Kinemage of the C-alpha trace (Angstrom):
@kinemage 1
@onewidth
@group {chain A} dominant
@subgroup {mainchain}
@vectorlist {calphas} color= white
{ca met a 1} P 100.794 95.249 87.068
{ca asn a 2} L 99.852 91.581 87.148
{ca asn a 3} L 103.605 90.930 87.325
{ca val a 4} L 103.727 92.313 90.888
{ca ile a 5} L 102.943 90.469 94.150
{ca gly a 6} L 101.391 92.578 96.889
{ca val a 7} L 102.439 91.881 100.489
{ca ile a 8} L 100.513 93.847 103.114
{ca phe a 9} L 101.674 93.979 106.743
{ca ala a 10} L 98.466 94.088 108.785
{ca asp a 11} L 100.277 95.123 111.984
{ca ser a 12} L 102.727 97.941 112.524
{ca his a 13} L 105.866 97.739 114.612
{ca tyr a 14} L 105.947 101.452 115.487
{ca ala a 15} L 102.287 102.457 115.823
{ca asn a 16} L 100.882 103.476 119.198
{ca val a 17} L 97.138 102.947 118.879
{ca asp a 18} L 96.888 100.457 121.737
{ca asp a 19} L 93.469 101.558 122.986
{ca leu a 20} L 91.952 100.672 119.600
{ca thr a 21} L 94.138 97.721 118.577
{ca lys a 22} L 93.925 95.507 121.660
{ca val a 23} L 91.300 93.387 119.894
{ca arg a 24} L 92.287 93.859 116.245
{ca pro a 25} L 95.325 94.453 114.019
{ca leu a 26} L 95.887 98.040 112.946
{ca gly a 27} L 94.746 97.307 109.386
{ca ala a 28} L 91.327 96.202 110.670
{ca leu a 29} L 90.654 99.472 112.503
{ca pro a 30} L 87.336 100.964 111.267
{ca ile a 31} L 87.452 104.344 109.557
{ca asn a 32} L 84.815 106.639 108.053
{ca gly a 33} L 81.931 104.588 109.379
{ca arg a 34} L 81.962 101.653 106.976
{ca tyr a 35} L 85.577 101.004 105.928
{ca arg a 36} L 88.675 99.448 107.500
{ca ile a 37} L 92.068 101.101 107.091
{ca ile a 38} L 93.404 98.148 105.079
{ca asp a 39} L 90.704 98.782 102.453
{ca phe a 40} L 92.770 101.672 101.080
{ca val a 41} L 96.001 99.821 100.328
{ca leu a 42} L 94.139 96.723 99.142
{ca ser a 43} L 91.942 98.770 96.797
{ca asn a 44} L 94.991 100.667 95.531
{ca met a 45} L 96.604 97.361 94.570
{ca val a 46} L 93.468 96.076 92.845
{ca asn a 47} L 92.976 99.370 90.992
{ca ser a 48} L 96.566 99.030 89.753
{ca gly a 49} L 95.809 95.638 88.176
{ca met a 50} L 97.514 93.451 90.780
{ca ile a 51} L 95.980 89.960 91.101
{ca asn a 52} L 98.189 88.257 93.705
{ca val a 53} L 98.039 89.766 97.202
{ca ala a 54} L 99.151 88.351 100.562
{ca val a 55} L 98.143 89.785 103.936
{ca val a 56} L 100.416 88.851 106.839
{ca thr a 57} L 99.385 89.325 110.463
{ca gln a 58} L 100.833 88.970 113.921
{ca asn a 59} L 98.144 89.466 116.574
{ca asn a 60} L 94.344 89.334 116.967
{ca tyr a 61} L 93.773 88.638 113.303
{ca his a 62} L 90.277 87.107 113.495
{ca ser a 63} L 88.399 90.366 112.837
{ca leu a 64} L 90.608 90.998 109.814
{ca met a 65} L 89.923 87.520 108.430
{ca gly a 66} L 86.204 88.100 108.913
{ca his a 67} L 86.425 91.383 107.038
{ca leu a 68} L 88.554 90.207 104.105
{ca gly a 69} L 87.061 86.721 103.725
{ca ser a 70} L 87.871 85.234 100.334
{ca gly a 71} L 88.621 88.664 98.870
{ca lys a 72} L 85.506 88.709 96.686
{ca his a 73} L 84.646 92.316 97.541
{ca trp a 74} L 88.001 93.310 95.997
{ca asn a 75} L 87.627 90.925 93.042
{ca leu a 76} L 90.375 88.736 94.501
{ca ala a 77} L 88.408 85.506 94.920
{ca arg a 78} L 90.180 83.702 92.070
{ca lys a 79} L 91.054 80.145 91.092
{ca arg a 80} L 94.612 81.278 90.438
{ca tyr a 81} L 96.304 83.801 92.712
{ca gly a 82} L 93.898 86.224 94.415
{ca leu a 83} L 93.975 86.998 98.159
{ca thr a 84} L 96.003 84.877 100.605
{ca met a 85} L 95.852 85.366 104.380
{ca phe a 86} L 98.847 84.348 106.496
{ca pro a 87} L 98.172 84.035 110.253
{ca pro a 88} L 100.928 84.640 112.843
{ca phe a 89} L 104.087 82.577 112.576
{ca ser a 90} L 105.584 80.556 115.406
{ca asn a 91} L 109.070 81.856 114.706
{ca leu a 92} L 108.125 85.325 115.917
{ca ser a 93} L 109.455 86.013 119.380
{ca ser a 94} L 107.107 85.593 122.312
{ca ser a 95} L 107.742 89.187 123.325
{ca gly a 96} L 105.744 90.354 120.319
{ca ser a 97} L 108.748 91.924 118.620
{ca asp a 98} L 107.849 92.741 115.068
{ca ser a 99} L 110.726 91.691 112.802
{ca arg a 100} L 109.812 92.181 109.181
{ca ile a 101} L 112.455 89.629 108.171
{ca asp a 102} L 110.805 87.007 110.408
{ca ile a 103} L 107.455 87.779 108.807
{ca leu a 104} L 108.818 87.727 105.259
{ca tyr a 105} L 110.713 84.521 105.984
{ca gly a 106} L 107.364 82.989 106.908
{ca val a 107} L 105.977 83.774 103.427
{ca leu a 108} L 109.181 82.873 101.589
{ca asp a 109} L 107.726 79.720 99.996
{ca phe a 110} L 104.730 81.747 98.818
{ca leu a 111} L 107.052 84.259 97.158
{ca lys a 112} L 109.124 81.539 95.506
{ca arg a 113} L 106.047 79.733 94.130
{ca ser a 114} L 104.523 82.875 92.631
{ca lys a 115} L 105.342 83.621 89.001
{ca gln a 116} L 105.485 87.402 89.420
{ca glu a 117} L 108.904 89.053 89.232
{ca tyr a 118} L 108.315 92.024 91.539
{ca val a 119} L 106.957 92.545 95.058
{ca leu a 120} L 105.181 95.595 96.479
{ca leu a 121} L 105.614 95.658 100.270
{ca ala a 122} L 102.977 97.813 101.921
{ca glu a 123} L 101.978 98.945 105.389
{ca ser a 124} L 98.264 98.555 106.060
{ca his a 125} L 97.855 101.871 107.890
{ca val a 126} L 98.363 104.148 104.861
{ca val a 127} L 95.227 106.149 104.032
{ca asn a 128} L 95.426 107.388 100.452
{ca asn a 129} L 94.097 106.707 96.968
{ca gln a 130} L 96.662 105.964 94.279
{ca thr a 131} L 97.629 103.468 91.634
{ca phe a 132} L 101.150 102.077 91.393
{ca asn a 133} L 101.494 101.875 87.621
{ca glu a 134} L 103.760 104.924 87.292
{ca leu a 135} L 105.854 103.708 90.240
{ca phe a 136} L 106.253 100.350 88.519
{ca glu a 137} L 107.269 101.874 85.188
{ca lys a 138} L 109.755 104.217 86.882
{ca his a 139} L 111.234 101.297 88.846
{ca lys a 140} L 111.825 99.355 85.620
{ca ala a 141} L 113.126 102.376 83.719
{ca asp a 142} L 115.637 103.070 86.502
{ca asn a 143} L 116.680 99.409 86.521
{ca ala a 144} L 116.329 99.658 90.296
{ca asp a 145} L 116.583 96.874 92.846
{ca ile a 146} L 114.393 98.712 95.366
{ca thr a 147} L 112.201 101.806 95.067
{ca ile a 148} L 110.937 103.487 98.251
{ca val a 149} L 107.888 105.778 98.174
{ca tyr a 150} L 108.192 108.990 100.166
{ca lys a 151} L 106.077 112.038 100.919
{ca ser a 152} L 107.615 115.502 101.067
{ca ile a 153} L 107.107 117.405 104.314
{ca pro a 154} L 106.889 121.176 104.840
{ca glu a 155} L 110.154 123.015 105.537
{ca asn a 156} L 109.022 124.034 109.033
{ca glu a 157} L 108.027 120.502 110.082
{ca glu a 158} L 110.555 118.908 112.418
{ca ser a 159} L 111.450 115.229 112.177
{ca asn a 160} L 109.584 112.888 114.501
{ca val a 161} L 110.933 110.016 116.571
{ca asn a 162} L 108.301 107.663 115.105
{ca glu a 163} L 108.976 108.561 111.466
{ca thr a 164} L 111.507 107.294 108.933
{ca tyr a 165} L 113.161 109.774 106.577
{ca ile a 166} L 114.722 109.193 103.174
{ca tyr a 167} L 117.769 111.147 101.987
{ca thr a 168} L 118.602 111.238 98.285
{ca asp a 169} L 120.949 112.824 95.801
{ca glu a 170} L 119.745 114.997 92.910
{ca asn a 171} L 118.826 111.881 90.895
{ca glu a 172} L 116.635 110.343 93.636
{ca asn a 173} L 119.219 107.723 94.532
{ca val a 174} L 118.788 106.876 98.216
{ca thr a 175} L 121.906 107.836 100.172
{ca arg a 176} L 120.655 107.515 103.771
{ca ile a 177} L 117.653 106.266 105.719
{ca glu a 178} L 117.212 107.661 109.231
{ca thr a 179} L 114.598 107.319 111.958
{ca gly a 180} L 114.318 109.828 114.774
{ca glu a 181} L 113.676 113.388 115.832
{ca asn a 182} L 115.671 116.572 115.242
{ca leu a 183} L 117.266 115.212 112.066
{ca glu a 184} L 118.987 117.782 109.882
{ca asn a 185} L 117.568 118.455 106.412
{ca ala a 186} L 114.805 115.859 106.805
{ca ser a 187} L 112.367 116.632 103.987
{ca lys a 188} L 111.275 113.227 102.622
{ca lys a 189} L 109.216 110.950 104.853
{ca tyr a 190} L 108.832 107.231 104.150
{ca phe a 191} L 105.261 106.641 102.993
{ca gly a 192} L 104.666 102.963 103.595
{ca tyr a 193} L 105.326 101.417 100.146
{ca ile a 194} L 108.448 99.638 98.876
{ca leu a 195} L 108.714 98.079 95.396
{ca val a 196} L 111.460 95.464 95.066
{ca asn a 197} L 112.616 92.883 92.545
{ca lys a 198} L 111.445 89.519 93.866
{ca gln a 199} L 114.774 87.728 93.552
{ca val a 200} L 116.513 90.607 95.309
{ca leu a 201} L 113.982 90.337 98.138
{ca ile a 202} L 114.394 86.544 98.391
{ca asn a 203} L 118.173 86.897 98.589
{ca phe a 204} L 117.745 89.711 101.082
{ca ile a 205} L 115.494 87.597 103.332
{ca glu a 206} L 117.669 84.495 103.216
{ca his a 207} L 120.943 86.331 103.848
{ca ser a 208} L 119.475 88.427 106.669
{ca lys a 209} L 117.966 85.345 108.303
{ca val a 210} L 121.206 83.378 108.155
{ca arg a 211} L 123.167 86.286 109.616
{ca gly a 212} L 120.573 86.856 112.357
{ca lys a 213} L 119.710 90.368 111.214
{ca lys a 214} L 116.290 91.566 112.349
{ca gly a 215} L 114.467 94.829 112.761
{ca tyr a 216} L 112.556 97.423 110.825
{ca leu a 217} L 112.487 96.817 107.088
{ca thr a 218} L 113.766 100.287 106.216
{ca asn a 219} L 116.727 99.835 108.590
{ca leu a 220} L 117.612 96.552 106.920
{ca ile a 221} L 117.430 98.214 103.502
{ca ala a 222} L 119.653 101.026 104.767
{ca arg a 223} L 122.421 98.500 105.438
{ca asn a 224} L 122.435 97.677 101.718
{ca ile a 225} L 122.837 101.225 100.422
{ca gly a 226} L 125.818 101.140 98.086
{ca gln a 227} L 125.378 97.441 97.382
{ca leu a 228} L 121.923 97.633 95.774
{ca lys a 229} L 120.418 100.263 93.483
{ca ile a 230} L 117.873 101.937 95.739
{ca lys a 231} L 115.710 104.713 94.341
{ca ala a 232} L 113.111 107.054 95.848
{ca tyr a 233} L 109.723 107.913 94.379
{ca pro a 234} L 107.444 110.788 95.506
{ca phe a 235} L 103.796 110.458 96.464
{ca val a 236} L 101.831 113.631 95.732
{ca gly a 237} L 98.352 114.300 97.109
{ca tyr a 238} L 96.400 113.671 100.280
{ca gly a 239} L 97.777 110.792 102.312
{ca lys a 240} L 98.282 109.923 105.976
{ca met a 241} L 100.015 107.104 107.824
{ca ile a 242} L 98.069 106.338 111.000
{ca lys a 243} L 100.464 105.490 113.821
{ca ser a 244} L 98.783 107.101 116.818
{ca ile a 245} L 95.400 107.906 118.300
{ca asn a 246} L 95.876 111.544 117.309
{ca glu a 247} L 96.614 110.655 113.679
{ca tyr a 248} L 93.576 108.369 113.575
{ca tyr a 249} L 91.405 111.146 114.970
{ca glu a 250} L 92.877 113.825 112.673
{ca thr a 251} L 92.487 111.652 109.577
{ca ser a 252} L 88.874 110.859 110.441
{ca met a 253} L 88.107 114.558 110.924
{ca asp a 254} L 89.913 115.346 107.646
{ca ile a 255} L 87.492 113.077 105.794
{ca leu a 256} L 84.639 115.409 106.760
{ca asn a 257} L 86.342 117.984 104.523
{ca lys a 258} L 84.894 117.783 101.010
{ca glu a 259} L 88.240 118.145 99.221
{ca val a 260} L 89.838 115.364 101.250
{ca arg a 261} L 86.807 113.137 100.802
{ca glu a 262} L 86.880 113.620 97.038
{ca ala a 263} L 90.607 112.857 96.962
{ca leu a 264} L 90.165 109.607 98.905
{ca phe a 265} L 86.904 108.365 97.423
{ca asn a 266} L 87.439 108.814 93.715
{ca lys a 267} L 84.750 107.111 91.621
{ca asn a 268} L 87.377 106.290 88.976
{ca gln a 269} L 89.524 104.556 91.607
{ca pro a 270} L 86.990 103.266 94.139
{ca ile a 271} L 87.864 102.144 97.646
{ca tyr a 272} L 86.252 98.734 98.090
{ca thr a 273} L 85.054 97.255 101.357
{ca lys a 274} L 82.951 94.403 102.675
{ca asn a 275} L 79.292 94.939 101.888
{ca lys a 276} L 76.747 94.493 104.659
{ca asp a 277} L 73.007 94.295 104.118
{ca thr a 278} L 71.606 96.539 106.831
{ca thr a 279} L 68.527 98.726 107.022
{ca pro a 280} L 68.700 102.455 106.236
{ca thr a 281} L 69.325 104.826 109.123
{ca arg a 282} L 66.205 106.166 110.855
{ca tyr a 283} L 66.149 109.855 111.783
{ca leu a 284} L 63.567 110.488 114.490
{ca ser a 285} L 61.815 113.776 115.276
{ca asn a 286} L 64.621 115.246 117.410
{ca ala a 287} L 67.457 114.357 115.032
{ca lys a 288} L 69.718 117.189 113.877
{ca ile a 289} L 72.760 116.368 111.741
{ca thr a 290} L 75.466 118.841 110.665
{ca asn a 291} L 78.555 118.030 108.533
{ca ser a 292} L 78.674 114.404 109.645
{ca phe a 293} L 78.893 110.947 108.136
{ca ile a 294} L 76.191 108.562 109.352
{ca ala a 295} L 76.435 104.931 108.244
{ca asp a 296} L 73.418 102.677 107.695
{ca gly a 297} L 71.452 100.816 110.340
{ca cys a 298} L 71.504 103.652 112.908
{ca val a 299} L 68.653 105.184 114.906
{ca ile a 300} L 69.287 108.895 115.552
{ca asp a 301} L 67.149 111.061 117.838
{ca gly a 302} L 69.795 113.531 118.984
{ca thr a 303} L 72.242 116.141 117.625
{ca val a 304} L 75.365 115.111 115.710
{ca glu a 305} L 77.886 117.732 114.542
{ca asn a 306} L 81.195 117.221 112.707
{ca ser a 307} L 81.273 113.556 113.618
{ca ile a 308} L 81.471 110.077 112.126
{ca val a 309} L 78.928 107.483 113.222
{ca ala a 310} L 79.392 103.885 112.127
{ca arg a 311} L 76.771 101.213 111.443
{ca ser a 312} L 73.968 100.266 113.857
{ca val a 313} L 74.558 103.019 116.429
{ca arg a 314} L 71.677 104.280 118.556
{ca ile a 315} L 71.679 107.916 119.720
{ca lys a 316} L 68.734 108.896 121.949
{ca lys a 317} L 66.952 112.217 122.395
{ca gly a 318} L 68.609 115.147 124.114
{ca thr a 319} L 72.085 113.842 123.303
{ca val a 320} L 74.651 116.116 121.640
{ca ile a 321} L 77.722 114.650 119.901
{ca lys a 322} L 80.412 116.948 118.479
{ca asn a 323} L 83.761 116.276 116.788
{ca ser a 324} L 83.620 112.600 117.691
{ca ile a 325} L 83.971 109.101 116.223
{ca ile a 326} L 81.376 106.510 117.244
{ca leu a 327} L 82.118 102.972 116.092
{ca gln a 328} L 79.517 100.348 115.281
{ca gln a 329} L 76.787 99.025 117.555
{ca ser a 330} L 77.338 101.594 120.285
{ca asp a 331} L 74.295 102.688 122.320
{ca ile a 332} L 74.180 106.248 123.631
{ca gly a 333} L 71.485 107.206 126.119
{ca glu a 334} L 69.468 110.381 126.652
{ca asn a 335} L 70.927 113.813 127.443
{ca val a 336} L 74.518 112.677 126.867
{ca his a 337} L 77.207 115.200 125.879
{ca leu a 338} L 80.203 113.884 123.894
{ca lys a 339} L 82.899 116.141 122.436
{ca asn a 340} L 86.261 115.061 120.987
{ca val a 341} L 85.571 111.442 121.904
{ca ile a 342} L 86.302 108.098 120.219
{ca leu a 343} L 83.971 105.248 121.204
{ca asp a 344} L 85.048 101.767 120.106
{ca lys a 345} L 82.512 99.080 119.134
{ca lys a 346} L 79.570 98.173 121.381
{ca val a 347} L 80.136 100.904 123.946
{ca ile a 348} L 77.141 101.788 126.123
{ca val a 349} L 76.848 105.340 127.485
{ca arg a 350} L 74.157 105.736 130.144
{ca asp a 351} L 71.817 108.733 130.385
{ca asp a 352} L 73.111 112.152 131.449
{ca lys a 353} L 76.813 111.350 131.070
{ca glu a 354} L 79.379 113.852 129.766
{ca leu a 355} L 82.738 113.117 128.142
{ca val a 356} L 84.772 116.046 126.821
{ca gly a 357} L 88.257 115.711 125.369
{ca thr a 358} L 90.280 118.008 123.105
{ca ser a 359} L 91.293 117.738 119.467
{ca glu a 360} L 94.899 117.147 120.627
{ca phe a 361} L 93.882 114.560 123.245
{ca pro a 362} L 90.562 112.919 122.361
{ca ile a 363} L 89.061 110.620 124.972
{ca val a 364} L 89.096 106.946 123.892
{ca val a 365} L 86.629 104.420 125.315
{ca gly a 366} L 87.534 100.782 124.682
{ca lys a 367} L 85.370 98.135 123.059
{ca gly a 368} L 82.348 96.987 125.062
{ca arg a 369} L 82.813 99.448 127.921
{ca ile a 370} L 79.835 100.809 129.866
{ca ile a 371} L 79.980 104.466 130.909
């Protein structure tokens, strides 16, 4: 698939993860202790053989730049092509409105200069492990202009106001694209990937810009149904799109399940991330760990159950942590009780404190807070 350009949107226009994305784009949100969410889509592209990838951002992109660097951890530090980071563009509105056409217009010269003939547009908040080779071959075999990846939903699952749904005929030709709740016969949910012929995309961007059309990418595509050949392609397997605190929490807890973990972290299709040289975790005499992921560099002297603990976290004696996510460099004192809690980076929890949320409404503590 070296004939395909990857374009990753590091921010999402419809995600509500504000408590965790005030200081970082959604793609840079840590997950499973040592990864960032963007690692999944970026690794999927690399594992598919793609060698030209652009990451476009809108807000607070410095942490993402620090994580991705030159792209060497994904084998994208190349003399020709490789990883290209695009910071925010001045033509985006000051209100923070996320128009995909504005963003794509900002990388239009990059697209025109690249020799590849196809573009894979991808959201950064998709957590799955897949290659795109079969998608690419199906797109070419169908002689399609655009192919949209979808995920089937259970019959009893109602449509959601924050989700986009794809309607097709019996031959997987897209007939409608709708966003909203209580939609009739909604069974195919947009899954964050769109493969498009590059020249079609360039024409699409230029015409939409001239006519002043903005908005969600799928809505703009919907306006061209009947004019372009738009196909749908199913994703099968474990995959989540993280658009809310609850989905971030649920996905993190899912990873503690062995079957999910094996589906996401396949040794034949590895998920790459930035390597950090830190010391091994130290387990002191009072440490008790059950069904948890503990990253390196930690010092644990308490009880951790069904939780994810990122790098360089300190948990002191007498503390009990259950069903929680503790991000890096947090410091948790003695005799603390945390249940269904998400602590962002560098949070300090003083001795004898108790925070108890629920699995439906986990408590979120922002970066650098002191409790």
